[in-house]
NUTIKOL-70672 format. One record per residue (C-alpha): residue number from 1; z, x, y. Coordinates in nm, 2 decimals. Example, Ala and Ser with C-alpha at 12.3 -4.5 7.8 and 13.67 -1.06 7.14 Angstrom:
<pts>
 num      Z      X      Y
   1   0.78   1.23  -0.45
   2   0.71   1.37  -0.11
</pts>
This chain:
<pts>
 num      Z      X      Y
   1 -12.43 -14.62  19.55
   2 -12.58 -14.32  19.38
   3 -12.91 -14.21  19.57
   4 -13.11 -14.16  19.25
   5 -13.05 -14.57  19.21
   6 -13.05 -14.68  19.55
   7 -13.39 -14.50  19.68
   8 -13.63 -14.64  19.42
   9 -13.45 -14.98  19.44
  10 -13.50 -15.02  19.80
  11 -13.85 -14.90  19.78
  12 -13.91 -15.18  19.50
  13 -13.76 -15.43  19.74
  14 -13.96 -15.34  20.04
  15 -14.29 -15.32  19.82
  16 -14.24 -15.67  19.69
  17 -14.18 -15.80  20.03
  18 -14.48 -15.64  20.15
  19 -14.71 -15.72  19.86
  20 -14.62 -16.10  19.85
  21 -14.59 -16.12  20.23
  22 -14.25 -16.30  20.19
  23 -14.14 -16.12  20.51
  24 -14.31 -16.03  20.84
  25 -14.35 -15.64  20.92
  26 -14.04 -15.67  21.15
  27 -13.88 -15.87  20.88
  28 -13.94 -15.59  20.64
  29 -13.80 -15.31  20.86
  30 -13.49 -15.52  20.91
  31 -13.44 -15.58  20.54
  32 -13.51 -15.20  20.47
  33 -13.22 -15.12  20.72
  34 -13.01 -15.39  20.56
  35 -13.07 -15.29  20.22
  36 -12.96 -14.92  20.34
  37 -12.64 -15.04  20.47
  38 -12.55 -15.20  20.13
  39 -12.66 -14.90  19.94
  40 -12.42 -14.68  20.16
  41 -12.13 -14.83  20.00
  42 -11.99 -14.66  19.69
  43 -12.00 -14.98  19.49
  44 -12.35 -15.08  19.37
  45 -12.24 -15.45  19.34
  46 -12.30 -15.52  19.70
  47 -12.65 -15.40  19.67
  48 -12.70 -15.61  19.35
  49 -12.59 -15.92  19.54
  50 -12.84 -15.86  19.82
  51 -13.11 -15.80  19.56
  52 -12.99 -16.14  19.36
  53 -13.01 -16.33  19.67
  54 -13.36 -16.21  19.79
  55 -13.52 -16.25  19.46
  56 -13.37 -16.61  19.36
  57 -13.40 -16.72  19.73
  58 -13.81 -16.61  19.72
  59 -13.83 -16.78  19.37
  60 -13.69 -17.13  19.46
  61 -13.88 -17.12  19.80
  62 -14.22 -17.08  19.57
  63 -14.11 -17.36  19.33
  64 -14.09 -17.62  19.60
  65 -14.35 -17.48  19.85
  66 -14.63 -17.74  19.78
  67 -14.40 -18.04  19.74
  68 -14.24 -17.97  20.06
  69 -14.59 -17.90  20.23
  70 -14.64 -18.28  20.18
  71 -14.29 -18.40  20.27
  72 -14.27 -18.21  20.61
  73 -14.48 -18.07  20.90
  74 -14.49 -17.73  21.08
  75 -14.45 -17.71  21.44
  76 -14.77 -17.53  21.46
  77 -14.95 -17.86  21.33
  78 -15.01 -17.72  20.99
  79 -14.84 -17.89  20.69
  80 -14.50 -17.80  20.59
  81 -14.37 -17.51  20.37
  82 -14.21 -17.18  20.43
  83 -14.41 -16.90  20.58
  84 -14.32 -16.53  20.57
  85 -13.96 -16.49  20.69
  86 -13.86 -16.31  21.01
  87 -13.63 -16.04  21.10
  88 -13.39 -16.30  21.26
  89 -13.39 -16.49  20.93
  90 -13.29 -16.18  20.74
  91 -13.01 -16.11  20.99
  92 -12.89 -16.46  20.99
  93 -12.83 -16.44  20.61
  94 -12.71 -16.08  20.60
  95 -12.56 -15.96  20.91
  96 -12.19 -16.09  20.84
  97 -12.20 -15.91  20.49
  98 -12.34 -15.59  20.65
  99 -12.06 -15.57  20.91
 100 -11.81 -15.63  20.64
 101 -11.94 -15.38  20.40
 102 -11.94 -15.10  20.65
 103 -11.58 -15.20  20.72
 104 -11.48 -15.18  20.38
 105 -11.68 -14.85  20.31
 106 -11.47 -14.73  20.60
 107 -11.14 -14.85  20.45
 108 -11.22 -14.68  20.12
 109 -11.30 -14.35  20.29
 110 -10.98 -14.36  20.51
 111 -10.73 -14.48  20.26
 112 -10.83 -14.36  19.90
 113 -10.96 -14.04  19.74
 114 -11.31 -13.99  19.57
 115 -11.16 -14.03  19.23
 116 -11.28 -14.31  19.02
 117 -10.92 -14.44  18.95
 118 -10.89 -14.51  19.33
 119 -11.22 -14.67  19.38
 120 -11.13 -14.98  19.16
 121 -11.05 -15.30  19.31
 122 -10.69 -15.43  19.31
 123 -10.63 -15.79  19.30
 124 -10.37 -15.78  19.61
 125 -10.58 -15.57  19.86
 126 -10.93 -15.51  19.98
 127 -10.96 -15.86  20.07
 128 -11.28 -15.77  20.28
 129 -11.45 -15.79  19.93
 130 -11.41 -16.15  19.91
 131 -11.54 -16.21  20.24
 132 -11.88 -16.00  20.14
 133 -11.92 -16.21  19.82
 134 -11.84 -16.53  19.98
 135 -12.12 -16.46  20.24
 136 -12.37 -16.43  19.97
 137 -12.26 -16.71  19.77
 138 -12.26 -16.94  20.07
 139 -12.61 -16.84  20.19
 140 -12.76 -16.86  19.83
 141 -12.58 -17.20  19.80
 142 -12.75 -17.31  20.12
 143 -13.09 -17.17  20.02
 144 -13.07 -17.35  19.67
 145 -12.96 -17.68  19.84
 146 -13.22 -17.69  20.10
 147 -13.51 -17.56  19.91
 148 -13.45 -17.76  19.58
 149 -13.27 -18.05  19.72
 150 -13.61 -18.16  19.89
 151 -13.73 -18.21  19.55
 152 -13.48 -18.49  19.49
 153 -13.62 -18.84  19.39
 154 -13.34 -19.02  19.59
 155 -13.34 -19.01  19.98
 156 -13.11 -18.77  20.15
 157 -12.81 -18.91  20.34
 158 -12.68 -18.78  20.67
 159 -12.35 -18.60  20.59
 160 -12.20 -18.72  20.91
 161 -12.29 -19.08  20.83
 162 -12.34 -19.12  20.46
 163 -12.47 -19.47  20.49
 164 -12.77 -19.36  20.69
 165 -13.08 -19.25  20.50
 166 -13.28 -18.97  20.65
 167 -13.62 -18.82  20.58
 168 -13.65 -18.51  20.36
 169 -13.59 -18.20  20.55
 170 -13.35 -18.34  20.79
 171 -13.08 -18.11  20.91
 172 -12.74 -18.25  20.76
 173 -12.92 -18.45  20.48
 174 -12.77 -18.41  20.16
 175 -12.84 -18.53  19.81
 176 -12.64 -18.51  19.48
 177 -12.91 -18.28  19.32
 178 -12.90 -18.07  19.61
 179 -12.52 -18.00  19.61
 180 -12.56 -17.94  19.22
 181 -12.86 -17.69  19.32
 182 -12.62 -17.53  19.57
 183 -12.33 -17.50  19.33
 184 -12.57 -17.33  19.09
 185 -12.70 -17.07  19.35
 186 -12.33 -17.00  19.44
 187 -12.23 -16.96  19.07
 188 -12.52 -16.71  19.02
 189 -12.38 -16.49  19.29
 190 -12.03 -16.54  19.19
 191 -12.11 -16.43  18.83
 192 -12.31 -16.14  18.94
 193 -12.00 -16.01  19.14
 194 -11.76 -16.07  18.85
 195 -11.99 -15.86  18.61
 196 -12.04 -15.59  18.85
 197 -11.72 -15.56  19.05
 198 -11.49 -15.26  18.96
 199 -11.18 -15.47  18.90
 200 -10.86 -15.27  18.83
 201 -10.66 -15.31  18.51
 202 -10.42 -15.54  18.65
 203 -10.68 -15.83  18.67
 204 -10.66 -16.04  18.34
 205 -10.95 -16.24  18.22
 206 -10.79 -16.56  18.35
 207 -10.79 -16.43  18.68
 208 -11.16 -16.32  18.67
 209 -11.24 -16.66  18.58
 210 -11.05 -16.83  18.87
 211 -11.21 -16.58  19.09
 212 -11.57 -16.68  18.99
 213 -11.48 -17.05  19.02
 214 -11.32 -16.99  19.36
 215 -11.63 -16.79  19.48
 216 -11.87 -17.08  19.34
 217 -11.66 -17.35  19.51
 218 -11.65 -17.14  19.85
 219 -12.04 -17.11  19.82
 220 -12.06 -17.48  19.79
 221 -11.83 -17.52  20.07
 222 -12.05 -17.32  20.27
 223 -12.35 -17.52  20.19
 224 -12.18 -17.84  20.31
 225 -12.07 -17.66  20.64
 226 -12.42 -17.55  20.72
 227 -12.52 -17.92  20.65
 228 -12.26 -18.02  20.90
 229 -12.33 -17.78  21.15
 230 -12.72 -17.86  21.12
 231 -12.64 -18.24  21.18
 232 -12.42 -18.17  21.48
 233 -12.57 -17.85  21.65
 234 -12.94 -17.83  21.57
 235 -13.19 -18.09  21.65
 236 -13.39 -18.26  21.38
 237 -13.73 -18.34  21.53
 238 -13.96 -18.58  21.37
 239 -14.33 -18.71  21.43
 240 -14.32 -19.04  21.54
 241 -14.67 -19.13  21.37
 242 -14.59 -18.98  21.04
 243 -14.22 -19.01  21.03
 244 -14.21 -18.66  20.86
 245 -13.96 -18.40  21.00
 246 -14.13 -18.11  21.18
 247 -13.99 -17.75  21.11
 248 -14.00 -17.46  21.36
 249 -14.18 -17.16  21.25
 250 -13.92 -16.88  21.15
 251 -13.63 -17.10  21.18
 252 -13.69 -17.15  21.56
 253 -13.64 -17.46  21.76
 254 -13.91 -17.71  21.78
 255 -14.09 -17.81  22.10
 256 -14.00 -18.20  22.15
 257 -14.31 -18.30  22.36
 258 -14.53 -18.17  22.63
 259 -14.64 -18.40  22.92
 260 -15.01 -18.36  23.02
 261 -14.89 -18.28  23.39
 262 -14.73 -17.95  23.23
 263 -15.10 -17.82  23.16
 264 -15.26 -17.64  23.42
 265 -15.67 -17.65  23.43
 266 -15.83 -17.34  23.34
 267 -16.08 -17.16  23.54
 268 -16.34 -17.23  23.24
 269 -16.29 -17.60  23.25
 270 -16.33 -17.62  23.64
 271 -16.66 -17.41  23.60
 272 -16.79 -17.66  23.36
 273 -16.72 -17.94  23.57
 274 -16.88 -17.78  23.88
 275 -17.20 -17.70  23.68
 276 -17.25 -18.07  23.59
 277 -17.25 -18.17  23.95
 278 -17.46 -18.14  24.23
 279 -17.28 -18.06  24.57
 280 -16.94 -18.12  24.70
 281 -16.95 -18.49  24.67
 282 -17.06 -18.48  24.33
 283 -16.77 -18.26  24.23
 284 -16.52 -18.49  24.38
 285 -16.65 -18.77  24.18
 286 -16.67 -18.59  23.86
 287 -16.31 -18.48  23.89
 288 -16.19 -18.84  23.96
 289 -16.38 -19.02  23.67
 290 -16.28 -18.75  23.43
 291 -15.94 -18.72  23.51
 292 -15.81 -18.97  23.27
 293 -16.03 -18.82  23.01
 294 -15.91 -18.49  23.06
 295 -15.56 -18.60  23.03
 296 -15.62 -18.79  22.73
 297 -15.78 -18.51  22.57
 298 -15.47 -18.29  22.66
 299 -15.23 -18.54  22.50
 300 -15.45 -18.56  22.18
 301 -15.43 -18.19  22.14
 302 -15.04 -18.21  22.20
 303 -15.01 -18.49  21.92
 304 -15.25 -18.30  21.67
 305 -15.02 -17.97  21.73
 306 -14.73 -18.20  21.62
 307 -14.91 -18.29  21.32
 308 -15.06 -18.63  21.40
 309 -15.38 -18.76  21.27
 310 -15.69 -18.65  21.45
 311 -15.77 -19.02  21.50
 312 -15.45 -19.11  21.66
 313 -15.49 -19.29  21.99
 314 -15.36 -19.05  22.29
 315 -15.15 -19.22  22.51
 316 -14.99 -18.99  22.80
 317 -14.70 -19.23  22.85
 318 -14.58 -19.15  22.50
 319 -14.45 -18.86  22.34
 320 -14.55 -18.77  21.97
 321 -14.21 -18.62  21.89
 322 -13.85 -18.72  21.92
 323 -13.50 -18.60  21.81
 324 -13.36 -18.81  21.54
 325 -13.05 -18.62  21.45
 326 -12.82 -18.38  21.62
 327 -12.81 -18.18  21.94
 328 -13.05 -17.91  22.04
 329 -12.81 -17.65  22.06
 330 -12.88 -17.40  21.78
 331 -13.19 -17.33  21.60
 332 -13.17 -17.29  21.21
 333 -13.11 -16.94  21.21
 334 -12.81 -16.96  21.48
 335 -12.67 -17.23  21.22
 336 -12.70 -17.01  20.92
 337 -12.53 -16.71  21.09
 338 -12.24 -16.91  21.23
 339 -12.19 -17.08  20.87
 340 -12.20 -16.74  20.70
 341 -11.95 -16.59  20.96
 342 -11.70 -16.89  20.94
 343 -11.71 -16.88  20.55
 344 -11.67 -16.52  20.51
 345 -11.38 -16.50  20.78
 346 -11.23 -16.81  20.62
 347 -11.23 -16.68  20.27
 348 -11.06 -16.35  20.38
 349 -10.78 -16.53  20.55
 350 -10.74 -16.76  20.23
 351 -10.74 -16.46  20.01
 352 -10.48 -16.27  20.23
 353 -10.26 -16.57  20.24
 354 -10.29 -16.62  19.87
 355 -10.22 -16.25  19.79
 356  -9.97 -16.21  20.05
 357 -10.18 -15.94  20.25
 358 -10.08 -15.88  20.58
 359 -10.39 -15.97  20.81
 360 -10.32 -15.66  21.04
 361 -10.39 -15.44  20.72
 362 -10.74 -15.58  20.67
 363 -10.93 -15.37  20.92
 364 -10.80 -15.02  20.94
 365 -10.75 -14.86  21.26
</pts>
């Protein structure tokens, strides 16, 4: 990509993320490096895909923010809704594509000259391109599906058990409107790549249309795969009082529960107890009579952090959160990264088999 285009484009993306606080400071730094990697490639299409994904993703997130805030809860105790995205979330969506872009740029430099005729994309080679585009089609489909699917009027059903209705925001919960939204996100990426890829002359219009359809379906498959992985490998934690799904900040895991015995009294608390009593006997009595009250307060604070009402009865024998679906193996970022990697690699293999390209020739050595 030409520096005269790349430099102002990267600066504009960074400024937008900073001005709208859509990314954390470290997230902005990571996004900057990711954009540089995309701009290193001689083709502008990959930087365009990154831009389209970023802008469309933030747009759909803003559209559903207020509604999602009423349907889910945050692990910090606030209402639900997406906050500033972290560097881990940036990498979860773009790391696989970044690695493939560097590999493809190396392939171009090693196997081709710098003439424009040799920089076009032949139909039967450079299958790494399919993997790069598939990555963004999949993460775009997942973003559209999860962010807009929660607006569906119908209740989501668990992808591993379609007969089971689950709360909005549950990992693995799918709706028809969510799938259609995911297909739209994938189609936007596929169409962008079709318009900007430097196809060689042996690509016919019919083949370009089929390519667009294929990438769109791959993106939808990525959304379904993400839902499946989320239902199996990611724990969906709900608040037992409200029945709402609790979301971890920055895509991290949600603390399931905290028992009062896990809290250690602070020096300040002990000091307050001491000031209210006269002598050693009084301190002992005060500690004994206030022990249950202290535990109750701690439990109440834990419940409120989970999103429970301030008037909820604190009971140290019960927890305020529970796992409704899945196993607590990966967080949301881990699931996204795994899905993107599997879809990209799978798409590369399918393209190589379809176009009869030896797998050994994909990565130049």
